[in-house]
LUMNU-948181 format. One record per residue (C-alpha): residue number from 1; residue in one letter; x, y, z; chain. Coordinates in Angstrom, 3 decimals. Example, Ala and Ser with C-alpha at 12.3 -4.5 7.8 and 13.67 -1.06 7.14 Angstrom:
n 1 res A east 12.300 north -4.500 up 7.800 chain A .
n 2 res S east 13.670 north -1.060 up 7.140 chain A .
//
This chain:
n 1 res X east 105.814 north 77.949 up 105.534 chain A .
n 2 res X east 102.793 north 77.955 up 107.841 chain A .
n 3 res X east 101.185 north 81.225 up 108.884 chain A .
n 4 res X east 101.608 north 82.366 up 112.480 chain A .
n 5 res X east 97.981 north 81.281 up 112.974 chain A .
n 6 res X east 98.700 north 77.723 up 111.834 chain A .
n 7 res X east 101.978 north 77.516 up 113.721 chain A .
n 8 res X east 100.324 north 78.743 up 116.929 chain A .
n 9 res X east 97.779 north 75.930 up 116.743 chain A .
n 10 res X east 94.780 north 77.745 up 115.285 chain A .
n 11 res X east 91.695 north 79.169 up 116.944 chain A .
n 12 res X east 91.629 north 76.919 up 120.036 chain A .
n 13 res X east 95.258 north 77.630 up 120.922 chain A .
n 14 res X east 94.846 north 81.363 up 120.413 chain A .
n 15 res X east 91.680 north 81.380 up 122.529 chain A .
n 16 res X east 93.610 north 79.620 up 125.320 chain A .
n 17 res X east 96.375 north 82.245 up 124.992 chain A .
n 18 res X east 93.968 north 85.181 up 125.071 chain A .
n 19 res X east 92.057 north 83.774 up 128.064 chain A .
n 20 res X east 95.324 north 83.286 up 129.959 chain A .
n 21 res X east 96.441 north 86.798 up 129.061 chain A .
n 22 res X east 93.088 north 88.389 up 129.883 chain A .
n 23 res X east 92.955 north 86.706 up 133.281 chain A .
n 24 res X east 96.399 north 88.135 up 134.077 chain A .
n 25 res X east 95.385 north 91.622 up 132.914 chain A .
n 26 res X east 92.318 north 91.696 up 135.163 chain A .
n 27 res X east 94.516 north 90.791 up 138.154 chain A .
n 28 res X east 97.261 north 93.308 up 137.312 chain A .
n 29 res X east 97.241 north 96.659 up 139.145 chain A .
n 30 res X east 98.889 north 98.465 up 136.210 chain A .
n 31 res X east 96.499 north 97.235 up 133.500 chain A .
n 32 res X east 93.268 north 96.461 up 135.330 chain A .
n 33 res X east 92.210 north 100.140 up 135.342 chain A .
n 34 res X east 92.144 north 100.055 up 131.516 chain A .
n 35 res X east 89.961 north 96.941 up 131.467 chain A .
n 36 res X east 87.700 north 97.549 up 134.474 chain A .
n 37 res X east 85.846 north 94.472 up 135.662 chain A .
n 38 res X east 86.244 north 92.918 up 132.234 chain A .
n 39 res X east 83.698 north 91.936 up 129.603 chain A .
n 40 res X east 82.646 north 88.431 up 128.684 chain A .
n 41 res X east 83.111 north 89.180 up 124.965 chain A .
n 42 res X east 86.643 north 90.543 up 125.263 chain A .
n 43 res X east 88.487 north 87.210 up 125.040 chain A .
n 44 res X east 86.510 north 86.289 up 121.922 chain A .
n 45 res X east 87.316 north 89.677 up 120.358 chain A .
n 46 res X east 91.016 north 89.338 up 121.229 chain A .
n 47 res X east 91.056 north 85.824 up 119.788 chain A .
n 48 res X east 89.378 north 86.923 up 116.547 chain A .
n 49 res X east 91.788 north 89.852 up 116.147 chain A .
n 50 res X east 94.907 north 87.785 up 116.824 chain A .
n 51 res X east 93.700 north 84.952 up 114.585 chain A .
n 52 res X east 93.057 north 87.325 up 111.688 chain A .
n 53 res X east 96.290 north 89.246 up 112.102 chain A .
n 54 res X east 98.213 north 85.952 up 112.243 chain A .
n 55 res X east 96.723 north 84.782 up 108.937 chain A .
n 56 res X east 93.581 north 83.022 up 110.116 chain A .
n 57 res X east 89.913 north 83.717 up 109.360 chain A .
n 58 res X east 88.832 north 87.349 up 108.914 chain A .
n 59 res X east 86.092 north 87.103 up 111.540 chain A .
n 60 res X east 87.220 north 90.235 up 113.426 chain A .
n 61 res X east 86.914 north 92.411 up 110.319 chain A .
n 62 res X east 83.603 north 90.859 up 109.295 chain A .
n 63 res X east 81.938 north 90.954 up 112.710 chain A .
n 64 res X east 83.422 north 94.025 up 114.385 chain A .
n 65 res X east 85.560 north 95.984 up 111.927 chain A .
n 66 res X east 88.711 north 97.918 up 112.619 chain A .
n 67 res X east 86.763 north 101.037 up 113.606 chain A .
n 68 res X east 85.646 north 99.092 up 116.691 chain A .
n 69 res X east 89.268 north 98.673 up 117.718 chain A .
n 70 res X east 89.894 north 102.398 up 117.330 chain A .
n 71 res X east 86.758 north 103.250 up 119.309 chain A .
n 72 res X east 87.566 north 101.015 up 122.293 chain A .
n 73 res X east 91.026 north 102.574 up 122.705 chain A .
n 74 res X east 90.037 north 106.222 up 122.278 chain A .
n 75 res X east 90.229 north 108.196 up 125.487 chain A .
n 76 res X east 92.077 north 105.519 up 127.478 chain A .
n 77 res X east 95.284 north 107.597 up 127.545 chain A .
n 78 res X east 97.517 north 104.522 up 127.739 chain A .
n 79 res X east 100.804 north 105.294 up 129.492 chain A .
n 80 res X east 104.213 north 103.982 up 128.480 chain A .
n 81 res X east 104.207 north 101.793 up 131.605 chain A .
n 82 res X east 100.820 north 100.313 up 130.707 chain A .
n 83 res X east 101.928 north 99.649 up 127.126 chain A .
n 84 res X east 105.115 north 97.945 up 128.322 chain A .
n 85 res X east 103.221 north 95.924 up 130.934 chain A .
n 86 res X east 100.748 north 94.731 up 128.288 chain A .
n 87 res X east 103.647 north 93.355 up 126.243 chain A .
n 88 res X east 105.257 north 91.814 up 129.331 chain A .
n 89 res X east 102.064 north 90.009 up 130.423 chain A .
n 90 res X east 101.302 north 88.827 up 126.899 chain A .
n 91 res X east 104.767 north 87.319 up 126.524 chain A .
n 92 res X east 104.350 north 85.595 up 129.903 chain A .
n 93 res X east 100.958 north 84.274 up 128.747 chain A .
n 94 res X east 102.682 north 82.582 up 125.793 chain A .
n 95 res X east 104.508 north 80.348 up 128.272 chain A .
n 96 res X east 101.547 north 79.867 up 130.585 chain A .
n 97 res X east 99.318 north 78.845 up 127.652 chain A .
n 98 res X east 101.893 north 76.392 up 126.265 chain A .
n 99 res X east 102.353 north 78.241 up 122.989 chain A .
n 100 res X east 105.223 north 77.289 up 120.660 chain A .
n 101 res X east 108.663 north 78.241 up 121.937 chain A .
n 102 res X east 110.249 north 78.568 up 118.492 chain A .
n 103 res X east 112.461 north 81.710 up 118.675 chain A .
n 104 res X east 111.275 north 83.052 up 115.304 chain A .
n 105 res X east 107.633 north 82.620 up 116.330 chain A .
n 106 res X east 108.235 north 84.373 up 119.639 chain A .
n 107 res X east 110.089 north 87.216 up 117.909 chain A .
n 108 res X east 107.233 north 87.700 up 115.417 chain A .
n 109 res X east 104.714 north 87.800 up 118.274 chain A .
n 110 res X east 106.861 north 90.331 up 120.167 chain A .
n 111 res X east 107.133 north 92.563 up 117.101 chain A .
n 112 res X east 103.376 north 92.275 up 116.555 chain A .
n 113 res X east 102.786 north 93.288 up 120.178 chain A .
n 114 res X east 105.222 north 96.195 up 120.067 chain A .
n 115 res X east 103.621 north 97.539 up 116.887 chain A .
n 116 res X east 100.045 north 96.978 up 118.029 chain A .
n 117 res X east 100.513 north 98.498 up 121.465 chain A .
n 118 res X east 102.069 north 101.605 up 119.930 chain A .
n 119 res X east 99.085 north 101.963 up 117.584 chain A .
n 120 res X east 96.674 north 101.507 up 120.510 chain A .
n 121 res X east 98.605 north 103.993 up 122.637 chain A .
n 122 res X east 98.583 north 106.621 up 119.887 chain A .
n 123 res X east 94.861 north 106.113 up 119.307 chain A .
n 124 res X east 94.178 north 106.286 up 123.047 chain A .
n 125 res X east 95.534 north 109.840 up 123.136 chain A .
n 126 res X east 93.974 north 111.077 up 119.883 chain A .
n 127 res X east 91.522 north 113.899 up 120.331 chain A .
n 128 res X east 90.848 north 114.225 up 116.597 chain A .
n 129 res X east 90.749 north 111.742 up 113.737 chain A .
n 130 res X east 93.898 north 113.378 up 112.322 chain A .
n 131 res X east 95.795 north 112.317 up 115.458 chain A .
n 132 res X east 94.865 north 108.639 up 115.024 chain A .
n 133 res X east 97.379 north 106.170 up 113.683 chain A .
n 134 res X east 96.755 north 105.782 up 109.916 chain A .
n 135 res X east 96.179 north 102.008 up 110.168 chain A .
n 136 res X east 92.549 north 101.251 up 109.306 chain A .
n 137 res X east 92.488 north 97.474 up 108.843 chain A .
n 138 res X east 93.667 north 94.429 up 110.725 chain A .
n 139 res X east 97.365 north 94.066 up 109.886 chain A .
n 140 res X east 98.470 north 90.729 up 108.430 chain A .
n 141 res X east 101.531 north 89.795 up 110.468 chain A .
n 142 res X east 103.967 north 87.409 up 108.812 chain A .
n 143 res X east 107.205 north 85.565 up 109.456 chain A .
n 144 res X east 109.854 north 83.391 up 107.755 chain A .
n 145 res X east 108.667 north 83.745 up 104.174 chain A .
n 146 res X east 104.920 north 83.825 up 104.900 chain A .
n 147 res X east 104.247 north 86.851 up 102.701 chain A .
n 148 res X east 101.237 north 85.581 up 100.753 chain A .
n 149 res X east 98.903 north 88.198 up 99.311 chain A .
n 150 res X east 99.254 north 90.927 up 101.912 chain A .
n 151 res X east 96.435 north 93.474 up 101.604 chain A .
n 152 res X east 97.276 north 97.057 up 100.683 chain A .
n 153 res X east 98.653 north 98.871 up 103.724 chain A .
n 154 res X east 99.104 north 95.734 up 105.827 chain A .
n 155 res X east 102.057 north 95.568 up 108.170 chain A .
n 156 res X east 104.198 north 92.495 up 108.322 chain A .
n 157 res X east 107.156 north 91.238 up 110.254 chain A .
n 158 res X east 109.665 north 89.182 up 108.338 chain A .
n 159 res X east 111.515 north 87.170 up 110.905 chain A .
n 160 res X east 114.187 north 84.799 up 109.756 chain A .
n 161 res X east 114.675 north 83.900 up 106.127 chain A .
n 162 res X east 113.153 north 81.083 up 104.135 chain A .
//
């Protein structure tokens, strides 16, 4: 069974998805305040994170590290509406970026988004390290039997059965 990364179409497809999503975020009145005017490096960072969490290269961990992800969310105080809107716009970006429509793939992406946005929201409200979500590495998200060598503490979504 291919990883989510392979099934999505690899780095180029995920970059197209993240650019589509990021463009929508910067134009959205609910989310734009979290992102400001945007940063040129953000799409590359989003692509590297998604690629790694979907089973692709570990570039995010090597170049930025998970602590970077914690740091960029701290103090944002993400609301429930902002978290939900993030998921909504990301799911819409899947269609706009011509990503696979396979129901199991889409369900795995949704579960990844729901988990990740809850982690980000918790971290955005943390005033101490003890209040942070315990996740400290990029989670390896899986689907339909793609359970190969998950690192200690990694989260996975098993969608469908192989």
